[in-house]
N, C-alpha and C positions, 0 to 999 in steps of 0.2 A: 143307374141303379145304385142303391146304397145297400151294402152288406154289412151287418153288424154281428158280433159274436160276444156272448157273455164272458166276462172275465171278473172273478171276484176281487173286490177292492180290499186293500189293507185296512185294518181297523186299529186305530191308535186310541187307547183308553175307551171313550164312549162314542167316537166318531169314525165314520168311513171317509177316506180321502181320495179324491179324484184329481189328477193333474191334466189340464188341457193346454195345448200349445197352438199358436197361430203363426202362419207364414204369409208373407206378402212378397210376391215376385221371387219365390223360393228362398227368401231370407227370413230368419226368425225375428219376430217383432213383439212377442209377448207370451206369457203363460198365466194361467189362472189356477188357483187351488180352490176346490169346492168341497165342503165338508157337510155331512149330515149324520144324524143318529141312525137313519135308515140306510139300507144297502143301496137303494135307488135314490139318487139325488133328485132334487126338484127345484122349482123356481124360488122357494123360500129357504134354500140351503145357504149356509154361510159361504161367501165368495171373497177371495183375496186376489185381486188382479196384480200383475207385475208387468212392467214395460221393459223391453230390451232396447236400449239406445246405442247407436253407434254405426 
């Protein structure tokens, strides 16, 4: 079962920003920043991936 709850995103100038993180075997491996002019991000939102090496 997936349970989600609404949490308002911060707005910087004209964009809402969401930070997502990924774990593999309980170890951090990446984060992504997703930005959109709308409160709900979508598949056309700007996306900035980051890799964690080490």
